[in-house]
N, C-alpha and C positions, 0 to 999 in steps of 0.2 A: 710743433706739429710732426706727427710721425706718418710714415707711409705703410702702416701696418694694417692693410685690409680693413677688417671690421673693428678694429680696436677703438674704444671710445676715446674722444678727445674733447677738448674744450678751447674756446677762444672768446676774446671779448668781441671781436668783429669778424664775421665771415663776409667777404666779398665775392659775388658770383660774376666771374668775367674778368679776363686779364687783358683787355684792351686799354685804350687810353684813359677812359673814364674810370674804370675799375682799378687800374694801377695808380692813377692820381689819387683816388679816394684812399687807397691802401697807404700810400706814402705819408698822407696827412694823419691818418689814424695811428699808424705805427710810430711816427715821430712824436705824437703826443704821449706815447707810452702804452697804447692799447695793443694787447696781443691780437695780431691781425693775420688771417689766412686768406689767400686769394686761390679760388678754384677756377681753372681755365680749361675749357676743352680744345683750345688751340685754333679755332677758326673764327677769330674775331672779324667783323666787317672791314677792319683796316686791311686785311689780307687781300681784299679785292682791289686796293689801290696799287697801281703799277709802280709809282715812285712818288715820294712825298716832297712836294716843293713849297708848301706854304706854311710849314711849322716854323715858328719864330726861333731864331738861333742857328739855323742851318742856311746860310745864304744861298747855296747852290742846291738845296734840298738833301735828302738822305734816303737811302734804300729802306724799304719797309722791314726787311729782316733785320738790319742794323738798328733801326729805331726800336723795334720790339725787344731786341737783346739788350738795348739801353735801358728801356722801361723795366725789364726784368731784373737787371743787375742793380737798378735803383732800389727795387723792393728788398733785395738782399742786403744792400748797404744800410737800410734803415731798420732791418730786422723783421720784416714781414715775411711770411712763408708763401711760396708759390708751389701749387700742387697741380700738376696736369691731370685733372679728372673733372668729369662733368657732373654738376649738381642735378639730381633728378627730383628732389622734393625738399621743401622747407615747411616744417610743421611746428605747432605748439601742442603738446599732449593735452588731450581733454579740453572741454570748455571751461570758462572762468570759474563757474560754480564747482565743477569737479576739481580743478586745480587748487581752488581755495580751501575746499574740505580736506584735500589730501595733504595740504601743506601746513595746516594749523597744528602745532604742537601743544604741549601742556601750557605753555605761556600764552598761546593764542596769537603769536606772532606770525606774519605771513612770511613764508619762504619765498624770496624773489627768484631764487633758481627754478621753481616750479614754472615760471613764465618765460623760461629761456626758449629760444628756437632750437629745434633739432634739424640739422641739416644732413642729408644723406646723399651719397654720390654713386655714380655708375660702378665704381670699382669696390663698393661695399664699405666705404668709410662712413662714420657716424660722428658728427661734431655738434656739441651744444654751444650756443652762442648768445650773447646779450643782445647783439645787433646784427642785422643782415643788410648788406647793401647790394641791391640788384644792379648789375652792370653789364648785362649780356643781351645781345641783340636777338637771340633766339626766342621762341614764341612766349616764354613766361609760364609755361605749364608747370613748371617746378614750384610756383608759388600757389597753385590750386589748393583750396582748403583754408586759406587764411582769410579771404574776403571775396568770394567768387562773384556775388552779385554785382559788386561795384567794380572790381578789377578787371573783369573780362568783358568784351563787346562783340557783337556779331558783325562780320564783315563779309560783304558780297564780292567774291572773286570769280569773275566770268561765269556768273550764274549760279555758283555753288556758295552757300553760306558756311562760314567758318567762325569760330570763336577765337579772338586773340586778345592778347593783353592790351589793355587801353593805355596808350602813351600819356594820356592826359589824367590818369589815375592819381599820380603823385603831384604834389604842389610843385611849383618852379624850383623850390629849394630842395626838393627830393623827400620831403616829409610825406607820410602817408597816414590814413586813418588807423593803420595797424601799428600800435606802439612798438618801436624798436626797428621797424622795417623802413628802409630808405630805398629810393629809386634813382639811380644815376643814368640808367639806360634800360629800356628804351624811353626816351623823353622827347620825342619829336625833333624839331629843329635844333635843339641843344645838343643833339648828337650827330649833326650834319657834316661837321668838319672835325678834323683830328684836334686842332687847337681848341675849338669850342668845347668838344667832348672832354678834353682833359681839364679845362676849366670848370665844366659842370661837375666832374668827379670830385675835384678839390672843394667846390662850393658845398656840395652835399656832404662831405666829410666834416667840414667846419660846422654845418648845422647838427650833424650827429654829435660832435664833440660839445657843442654848446648845450644840447639837450642833456647830455651826460653830466655836464658840469651843474646845470640847474638842478638835476636829480641829487646831487651832492650838497646843494644848499647855496651855490653862487647865484645871486640875484641880480636883476637889471643888467646893465651893461658890463657887469663883472663876469657874467657867464660867457661872453664871447671870447674866443681864443685866437690869438694872432701868432702864427709860426714865423717869427721874424727875429733874426739875430741882430743884436745891438753892438754898436761900437763902444769900446771902453769909455770914450768921451762923454756918452750919454749918462754915465753914472758918476761924473765929476760934480762936485758941488753938493748941493742939498739932495740930489737924487741919488747919491752914493750913501745916504743915511737911511737905514731901515725904518727909522722912526718917522722920516718924511714920508715914506711909502705907506706906513700904517695910518698916518694922518690922512693921505689921499684916499685909501681904501675905505675908511670909515665915512668919508664924505660921499662915496659912491654907493653905499648900502642904502637901499630905499627905507623910508621911514617906517613903513609898515612891514618890515622883515620880521618874520616870526622865528628868531633864532636866539637860543640861550647864549650867554657870554662865552661859555667854554667852546661851543661849536663855532661861534663867530671868530674867536681867536684862532682856532684851527684853520679855518678857511683863509683868514687874513695871512697867516704865516705861510700856507701853501701857495697863495698867490704871489707873495713876495719871493719865495724860494724859486718859483718858476721864472719870474721876471729877472732875478739875478743869474740864473742858469743861462740865460740868453747872452750874457756879457761876454764879449770877446776882445782880448787885447790886440794891439797892432801886431804882435808877434804871432798869435794864433791866426789871425787873418792871413798874414803873409805865408804861413805854413799851410793853410787850408787850400789856396788856389793851386800850387803844384801838385798836391795830393789829388785834387779834383781832376786835374789834367791827366795825371798818371792813370786814374781809374777809367777815364774816358778812353785813353789810348789802350789799356788792357782790354776793354770790352771790344772796341773796334778791331784791334789786333795790331801789334807792332809793325809787322811786315806790311800791312795795307797802308799804314801811315807813312812809313818809309818809302813805299812805292809812289805815293802821292807827292812826295817832295821832289822839286826839280833837282836834277843831277848837280847843277851848279850850287844851289843853296845848301846841299848836303855836303858837298866838298869844302865850301866856305866854312861851314860849321865844324867839320872835323879839323880843317887847317887851324882853326883857332882854339882847339880844345888841347888840354894837357892829359895825356893818357899815361898813367904810371909815373907821373912826375916829369915826363919828357914832352915838351911841346912839339906837336905834330906839324 
């Protein structure tokens, strides 16, 4: 993703909103391997929180600015692009009949790119995307033109009638009547607390990934994706044999699946490849945790971490270290 004004760019997924729900969704889609861009105008509802005390994993709470920095560093770690810019519109060019007529070539094949979203921003960026995840608290006007009659509702505010995005427009899982559009926020009570909002973002992203896998041909329960690293021990015995996975996969394919043998074989091997990619040896696990802690400290700030340590604990630690081969 570039920061070049009006330069045309492309992504698999555009997430609108860089708060907990948007960042969580982006982490899941990027980790799956989808090119993901997060647009954020920088005033998420989270900023109204004085101090965050109920997010799991921070026993005494965490400052909102620090938590936001951690979210955005997580995006960078998984390869998602964070762009400080406000989305002003999400469109699909023409109606379906116009797109179909324009995208049929000599072969008569439909060009899927013709149904991509076009996302435009306040600073003049234009990005085409297969999927859009709405995850911003502001009014949702940027979605106008996609499904206005069902997407917006009238709201009486102190005697004045306004139109606003209907937080019940999307299903609980974020799916909408507009193919490729998902809503993580606003979604009513599922955005009421930071921990719940992050969970909703992750859930919506998993549904997006599942739908994309179904489009590729994965059927039944095989379409679901679990972002879960497996211990090496889980691949011992029969499950370390790809033939055993092939046998299991074939047993999960629905009887009425309309796939030729070649395509089925491609999907089977792709599924098994992903399964084996989650395998981690004990050595890899041991190396991962120190690296995770280092990244955490880098983001929070080494000086802040040292300042938080009791002087006695820091002195005891330094007393026990060997610096330059000489024990201090």
